[in-house]
C-alpha positions in Angstrom: 41.1 90.9 27.5 43.8 88.5 28.5 45.8 89.2 31.5 49.4 90.3 31.1 50.3 88.9 34.5 52.5 86.0 33.5 52.6 84.5 36.9 49.0 83.4 36.3 49.6 82.0 32.8 50.8 78.5 31.8 53.6 78.0 29.3 55.2 74.8 28.0 58.6 76.4 28.7 59.5 79.1 31.1 61.4 81.1 28.5 58.2 81.5 26.5 57.1 84.0 29.2 59.7 86.3 27.6 60.0 85.3 24.0 56.6 83.9 22.8 53.4 85.3 24.4 51.0 86.1 21.6 48.6 87.6 24.2 51.2 90.3 25.1 52.9 91.2 21.8 54.3 94.5 23.2 56.4 92.9 25.9 57.3 89.9 23.8 58.7 92.2 21.1 60.7 94.1 23.6 62.3 91.0 25.0 62.9 89.4 21.6 64.4 92.3 19.7 67.5 93.0 21.8 68.5 89.3 21.8 68.7 89.6 18.0 71.4 92.2 17.9 74.3 89.8 18.1 73.0 87.4 15.5 70.3 85.3 17.1 67.1 84.8 15.2 63.5 85.2 16.1 63.1 81.6 14.8 65.5 80.4 17.5 64.0 82.3 20.3 60.4 81.4 19.4 61.2 77.8 18.3 59.9 76.2 21.5 63.4 74.9 22.1 64.7 75.2 25.7 66.8 78.1 26.5 69.8 76.8 28.5 72.0 79.1 30.6 75.7 78.4 31.1 76.8 79.9 34.4 80.4 80.9 33.6 82.8 81.0 36.6 85.9 81.2 34.4 87.9 84.4 33.9 91.4 85.7 33.9 91.2 86.4 37.6 89.9 82.9 38.4 92.7 80.8 36.9 91.5 77.6 38.4 88.3 77.9 36.4 89.6 79.8 33.3 89.5 76.8 31.0 85.7 76.9 31.4 85.9 79.7 28.8 86.9 77.1 26.3 84.8 74.2 27.8 81.7 76.4 27.4 82.0 75.9 23.6 81.7 72.2 24.0 78.7 72.7 26.4 77.1 74.9 23.8 77.7 72.3 21.1 76.0 69.6 23.3 73.1 71.9 24.0 72.6 72.6 20.3 72.9 68.9 19.4 70.2 68.1 21.8 67.9 70.8 20.5 68.5 73.6 22.9 69.6 77.2 22.7 72.6 78.2 24.8 73.1 81.5 26.5 76.4 82.0 28.4 76.6 84.5 31.2 79.2 85.4 33.8 78.7 85.2 37.6 80.9 86.8 40.3 84.4 85.3 40.2 85.9 83.5 43.1 89.6 82.5 43.2 90.8 80.9 46.4 94.4 81.9 46.0 93.9 85.5 44.8 91.0 87.1 46.6 91.6 89.3 49.7 90.7 89.1 52.5 89.4 85.6 51.6 87.5 83.9 48.8 85.0 82.7 51.4 83.7 86.2 51.7 82.4 86.0 48.1 80.7 82.6 48.1 77.5 84.2 49.3 77.9 87.1 46.9 78.2 84.7 43.9 75.2 82.8 45.2 73.1 86.0 45.3 74.3 86.9 41.8 73.3 83.6 40.4 69.9 83.6 42.1 69.1 87.0 40.5 70.2 85.8 37.1 68.3 82.5 37.1 65.2 84.1 38.5 65.1 87.2 36.4 66.2 86.0 32.9 64.6 83.7 30.4 66.2 80.3 31.2 64.7 76.9 31.3 67.7 75.1 32.7 71.3 75.8 33.6 74.8 74.3 33.3 76.7 75.2 36.5 80.5 75.5 35.8 82.5 74.8 38.9 86.0 74.3 40.0 87.8 76.4 42.6 86.7 75.8 46.1 83.8 78.3 46.7 82.5 78.2 43.1 81.0 74.8 43.6 78.8 75.5 46.7 77.9 78.9 45.4 76.4 77.6 42.1 74.7 74.7 43.9 73.2 77.0 46.5 71.8 79.2 43.7 70.4 76.3 41.8 68.8 75.1 45.0 67.0 78.4 45.7 65.6 78.8 42.1 65.1 75.1 41.5 65.1 75.0 37.7 66.8 72.0 36.0 70.5 72.3 36.7 73.7 70.2 36.2 77.2 70.7 37.4 80.2 70.7 35.1 83.4 70.7 37.2 86.7 71.8 35.6 88.9 69.0 37.0 92.2 69.0 38.7 95.6 70.1 37.3 98.0 67.5 36.1 100.4 66.0 38.7 103.2 68.1 39.9 106.8 66.8 40.3 109.9 68.0 42.1 113.1 66.1 42.1 111.4 62.7 41.5 108.5 63.1 43.9 104.9 64.2 43.6 104.1 67.7 44.6 100.5 68.4 45.3 99.0 71.9 45.0 98.5 73.5 48.4 99.9 70.6 50.4 103.4 71.3 49.2 103.0 74.9 50.4 102.7 73.8 54.0 105.7 71.5 53.7 107.7 74.2 52.0 107.0 76.7 54.7 108.5 74.3 57.3 111.6 73.7 55.2 112.0 77.5 54.8 111.6 78.1 58.5 114.2 75.4 59.2 116.6 77.0 56.8 116.7 73.9 54.5 115.6 75.9 51.5 115.9 79.6 50.6 113.4 82.0 49.2 114.0 81.0 45.6 114.0 77.3 46.4 110.7 77.8 48.2 109.1 79.6 45.2 110.3 76.9 42.8 109.1 74.1 45.1 105.6 75.5 45.4 105.4 76.5 41.7 106.2 72.9 40.7 102.7 71.9 41.8 100.9 74.2 39.4 101.3 72.3 36.1 98.3 73.0 33.8 94.8 74.3 33.6 92.5 73.0 36.4 92.1 73.4 40.1 94.1 71.9 43.0 95.3 68.4 42.2 95.2 67.3 45.8 92.0 66.3 47.7 91.7 69.9 48.7 88.4 71.7 48.8 88.1 72.0 45.1 88.4 68.3 44.2 86.5 67.4 47.4 83.5 69.7 46.7 83.4 68.7 43.0 83.5 65.1 44.1 80.6 65.7 46.5 78.6 67.5 43.8 78.9 64.2 41.9 78.1 62.2 45.0 75.0 64.3 45.5 73.9 63.3 42.0 74.3 66.7 40.4 77.1 65.8 37.9 77.4 63.1 35.3 79.2 60.0 36.7 82.9 60.4 36.5 82.8 64.2 35.9 84.6 65.4 39.1 88.0 63.9 38.8 88.8 64.1 35.0 91.9 66.4 34.9 91.4 69.7 33.3 93.6 69.2 30.2 92.3 65.6 29.4 90.2 65.2 26.2 87.6 63.5 28.4 87.0 66.9 30.1 85.8 68.4 26.8 83.8 65.2 26.0 81.9 65.3 29.3 81.3 69.0 28.8 79.5 68.1 25.5 77.6 65.3 27.3 76.6 67.7 30.0 75.2 70.2 27.5 73.2 67.4 25.9 71.9 66.1 29.2 70.6 69.5 30.5 68.3 69.8 27.6 66.8 66.4 28.3 66.5 67.3 32.0 64.4 70.3 31.0 62.0 68.1 29.0 61.8 65.8 32.0 61.5 68.7 34.5 64.2 67.0 36.6 65.1 69.6 39.2 67.5 70.0 42.1 64.7 69.2 44.5 64.3 65.8 42.9 68.0 65.1 43.3 69.4 66.9 46.4 67.2 65.1 49.0 68.1 64.3 52.6 69.3 60.8 51.5 71.6 62.4 48.9 73.1 64.7 51.5 73.7 61.7 53.7 75.5 60.1 50.8 77.7 63.1 50.4 78.7 63.0 54.1 79.7 59.3 53.8 81.6 60.0 50.5 83.5 62.8 52.2 84.9 60.5 54.8 85.9 57.9 52.2 87.5 60.5 50.1 89.5 62.1 52.9 87.7 65.3 51.9 88.4 68.9 53.0 87.3 70.4 56.3 85.6 73.1 54.3 83.0 70.5 53.1 80.8 70.5 56.2 79.9 74.2 56.1 79.4 74.1 52.3 77.2 71.1 52.3 75.2 72.5 55.2 74.7 75.7 53.2 73.5 73.9 50.1 71.1 71.8 52.2 69.7 74.9 53.9 69.0 76.6 50.6 67.5 73.4 49.4 65.2 73.3 52.4 66.7 70.0 53.7 67.2 69.5 57.4 70.9 68.8 58.1 73.0 69.5 61.1 76.7 69.7 61.7 76.3 66.8 64.2 75.2 64.6 61.2 78.8 64.7 60.0 79.9 62.8 63.1 76.9 60.6 63.4 76.7 59.5 59.8 80.3 59.8 58.6 82.8 59.4 61.5 83.0 55.6 61.3 83.4 55.4 57.5 87.0 54.3 56.5 89.4 56.2 54.3 89.3 54.6 50.9 91.2 57.0 48.6 94.9 57.3 48.8 95.2 61.0 47.8 97.1 63.9 49.3 96.9 65.3 51.9 95.6 62.2 53.7 97.4 59.9 51.3 100.1 59.8 48.6 98.6 60.3 45.1 97.1 63.2 43.3 94.0 63.9 41.1 95.3 62.2 37.9 95.8 58.9 39.7 92.4 59.2 41.4 90.7 59.7 38.0 92.6 56.8 36.4 91.7 54.6 39.4 88.0 55.0 38.9 87.2 58.4 40.5 84.0 59.1 42.4 82.0 56.3 40.8 84.4 53.7 42.1 84.2 55.1 45.6 80.4 55.2 45.5 80.4 51.6 44.3 82.5 50.5 47.3 80.2 52.4 49.7 77.1 51.0 48.0 78.4 47.4 48.2 79.1 48.0 51.9 75.5 49.2 52.4 76.7 52.7 53.5 74.9 54.9 50.9 71.3 55.1 49.6 71.4 53.5 46.1 67.9 54.6 45.2 68.5 58.4 45.1 67.9 60.1 41.8 70.8 61.7 39.8 71.1 64.0 36.9 71.2 61.0 34.6 67.5 60.4 35.2 68.5 57.1 36.8 69.3 56.1 40.4 72.8 56.1 41.9 72.8 52.3 42.0 71.7 52.1 38.3 74.6 54.4 37.3 77.1 52.1 39.0 75.8 48.7 37.6 78.5 48.1 35.0 81.4 49.8 36.7 84.8 48.1 36.3 87.1 47.1 39.2 89.1 50.2 40.3 92.9 50.4 40.8 93.2 49.1 44.3 96.4 50.9 45.0 94.6 54.2 44.9 91.0 53.3 45.8 90.9 50.6 48.5 88.4 47.9 49.1 86.0 48.8 51.9 87.3 45.9 54.0 91.0 46.9 53.5 91.0 50.7 53.9 93.9 53.1 54.4 92.4 54.0 57.8 89.4 52.9 59.9 86.9 55.4 61.2 88.3 58.3 59.1 85.5 60.8 59.0 85.0 64.1 60.9 84.7 64.5 64.6 82.3 67.3 65.7 83.4 68.7 69.0 81.8 71.0 71.6 82.5 72.1 75.1 82.4 75.0 77.6 83.9 77.4 75.0 82.0 76.6 71.8 79.0 74.9 70.4 80.6 73.1 67.5 84.0 72.6 65.8 85.3 70.2 63.2 88.3 67.9 63.3 89.4 65.8 60.3 90.4 62.4 61.7 91.8 61.0 58.4 94.9 63.3 58.6 95.9 62.3 62.2 99.2 60.5 61.4 101.1 58.1 63.6 103.6 60.7 64.8 100.9 63.2 65.8 98.9 60.5 67.6 101.9 59.2 69.5 102.9 62.6 70.6 99.6 64.2 71.5 96.9 61.6 71.6 98.3 58.4 73.3 98.4 59.0 77.0 95.6 58.5 77.6 94.3 57.5 74.2 92.6 60.3 72.2 93.1 62.8 75.0 95.4 65.8 75.2 95.8 68.2 78.1 98.0 71.3 77.7 98.0 75.0 77.7 96.9 77.5 75.1 98.8 80.4 73.4 96.3 82.7 71.9 96.8 84.9 68.7 94.4 87.6 67.7 94.7 86.8 64.0 97.2 85.7 61.4 99.2 89.0 61.6 99.6 88.5 65.3 100.6 84.9 64.8 103.3 85.8 62.3 104.6 88.6 64.4 104.9 86.6 67.6 105.3 82.9 66.8 109.1 83.1 67.2 108.9 85.0 70.5 110.5 82.7 73.1 108.7 84.4 76.0 105.4 82.7 74.8 106.9 79.5 76.2 105.6 77.3 73.3 106.4 73.7 73.8 105.0 70.3 72.9 102.3 70.8 75.5 100.9 73.9 73.8 97.7 74.3 71.8 98.0 77.2 69.3 94.7 79.2 69.2 93.8 81.8 66.6 90.6 83.9 66.9 88.7 86.7 65.2 89.0 84.8 61.9 85.4 83.7 61.4 82.6 84.8 59.0 82.1 88.1 60.9 85.6 88.7 62.4 87.8 88.3 59.4 85.4 88.8 57.5 84.4 85.7 55.5 86.3 83.2 57.6 90.0 82.8 56.7 92.1 79.7 56.1 94.6 80.4 58.8 94.1 77.8 61.6 96.8 75.4 60.4 99.6 77.2 62.2 103.1 75.7 62.3 105.3 75.6 65.4 108.1 78.0 65.9 111.4 77.2 64.1 113.0 76.0 67.3 110.5 73.2 67.7 110.7 72.4 64.0 114.4 72.0 64.2 113.9 69.7 67.3 111.7 67.4 65.2 108.3 68.6 66.4 106.8 69.6 63.1 103.2 70.1 64.3 101.2 71.2 67.3 97.5 71.0 68.1 95.9 74.1 66.7 92.4 75.5 67.1 90.5 78.5 65.7 87.3 80.1 64.6 88.5 80.3 61.0 89.1 77.6 58.5 92.1 75.9 57.0 92.9 74.9 53.4 91.6 71.5 52.4 95.1 70.8 51.1 96.5 70.9 54.6 97.3 67.8 56.5 97.0 69.5 59.9 94.4 67.8 62.2 93.3 71.2 63.5 90.2 71.9 65.6 88.6 74.5 63.3 85.3 76.2 62.2 84.8 76.9 65.9 81.2 78.3 66.3 80.2 80.8 67.6 83.3 82.8 66.7 85.1 85.2 69.0 83.9 88.3 67.1 80.3 87.7 68.1 81.1 86.7 71.7 82.0 83.0 71.3 84.2 81.3 73.9 87.5 81.8 72.1 87.1 85.5 72.9 87.4 84.6 76.6 90.7 82.6 76.4 94.0 83.8 77.7 97.4 82.5 76.9 98.4 80.0 79.6 94.9 78.7 80.2 94.8 75.0 80.7 92.7 73.0 78.2 91.6 69.4 77.8 90.7 67.9 74.4 88.9 64.5 74.6 88.1 62.9 71.2 86.4 60.0 73.0 83.7 62.2 74.4 84.0 64.9 71.6 84.7 67.5 74.3 87.0 70.5 74.4 87.0 72.3 77.8 88.9 75.2 79.2 90.0 74.0 82.7 89.2 77.2 84.6 86.4 77.8 87.1 83.0 78.7 85.7 83.0 81.8 87.9 86.2 83.0 86.1 84.6 82.3 82.7 81.5 84.2 83.7 83.6 87.1 84.9 85.5 87.2 81.6 82.2 87.0 79.7 80.8 89.9 81.6 83.9 92.0 80.9 84.0 91.1 77.2 83.6 94.0 74.7 82.9 93.3 71.0 85.8 94.2 68.7 85.6 97.3 66.5 85.3 95.9 63.0 86.4 98.0 60.1 84.6 97.4 56.8 86.8 97.9 53.7 83.9 97.6 51.2 80.1 97.8 51.2 79.8 94.1 50.7 81.9 93.4 53.8 79.4 95.4 55.9 76.4 93.7 54.2 77.8 90.3 54.7 78.7 90.9 58.4 75.2 92.2 59.1 73.5 89.0 57.8 76.0 86.1 57.9 75.5 83.1 60.2 78.2 80.9 61.7 80.2 78.1 60.1 78.4 75.5 62.3 75.2 76.3 60.3 76.8 76.8 56.9 78.0 80.4 57.0 74.8 81.4 55.1 73.2 84.8 54.7 70.5 84.1 57.2 67.7 86.0 55.5 68.4 84.2 52.2 67.7 80.8 53.8 64.0 81.7 54.0 63.8 81.9 50.2 63.1 78.3 49.2 62.1 77.1 45.7 61.3 80.7 44.9 59.7 80.2 41.5 57.1 77.9 43.0 56.6 79.6 46.3 57.0 83.3 45.2 56.4 83.2 41.4 57.9 85.1 38.5 58.8 88.7 38.8 56.8 91.5 37.2 57.5 92.8 33.7 60.3 95.3 33.3 58.3 97.8 31.3 
């Protein structure tokens, strides 16, 4: 009698384990019959055609991804045209601007959700819809763990925003508007109208914030069709590439082209180089590290400095430049940037991509880009515009985005001596404390101050909050000092142009060095040596460390408690540490048992 243990039986397609096993008619019938109740046919399910999942991240509470509800119809048409059977399913929503306490809390939850769906349901391949910041790493992390054929369809940026004859970029204009409000140059209604002007259409942030950055890096990794990342959400080309993506995933299933074939060490190195050239978000390092860990690829936070620091800034896009997503797309998008980097010998051209061809092959016939937006490698916007990875006597690692250090900031804080700043710290216990006390004159905040915020990391907040880019008190703003050095164990929005020292690991809530700092402590920041040191005797630091007591953390939901109990630090990706042991689960652990 044939065994009913499907983990020991060979099938042409994985979905046949559910829908077409003549040796086990009882279970096959059970699986098939319920998928018929909304109009599918037995002929479809038992046709030998690939079953393709569409991981739907769009919903009414995820407005940056909501147009995926419509784009999914074009994906389905592409899947059908290529001879596949589409099955759309929801995954946990993540909306950066709506989720409290922070959308980052739910990246790992969405990842877990997707792993369970891909592992436990009858799918041969999957289209990963992505857009808003954390949706892109979440779906790539899930695809890496299960390792079935997968392809990313990003949703694209919103159309350009305008205000009184100037471009207004989503997110970036918020930080500028806050300063104008604090200085009394605009009132509440003016602030609301200014910020609202940047939200123009369906799509995610139109700046090179985390959304456009991460979708660009998904393409740089080889996981999207060429040109996919930057097509604005409302453009007809967005629907067209959705159809092409649907067709391509069916072919990938027949080719058995999987994430492990694409997301190799070389591909991750390409993504680091691309991030520097793009002027990408400071959220990219932890997300890329997390994807690599779930892929089983060795990658360290220090690689961002070693591989990417000396790469020049090529894309003139806010917050590091002038333009927005529409111009970036029209100029040539990610393929044009990768071509520049390939011609300069800075990326691995032989890596495989979802097209079934190498990166270099995909770029062979590319036209000359718009050089006002995408610069030639030899004539960049900025030299050496990548990320500096810092360490010192108070933390193991932190990230600083070099491309957003403008001339005024460098002249004021990093010129005497070059790339070194010595000052004092003023410490805030979180964003509430910052907002309550930033205008307190007794803090003595001046242009020699480093604003420090703590208890905002993966454990402390929880989830790690985008709060490090703190603005100076109104008195300094009115005096023309519109920024100060800032540092924290949280993150900041990728739309911010603040050259903060952030993602400090380990965080204060688990005993990291920020927990030991006191307002008034002297500090030295040296970008030449990549060192940040508190200038107090080691004996004093040791005494403070011995006296430190962990904060009493209050969990508002069960997930907050679960996440806090398992999450790692931003310096290693902010992953659920037990989950990183589950690699290529279908090959290493097999299919799950029958459900009846």
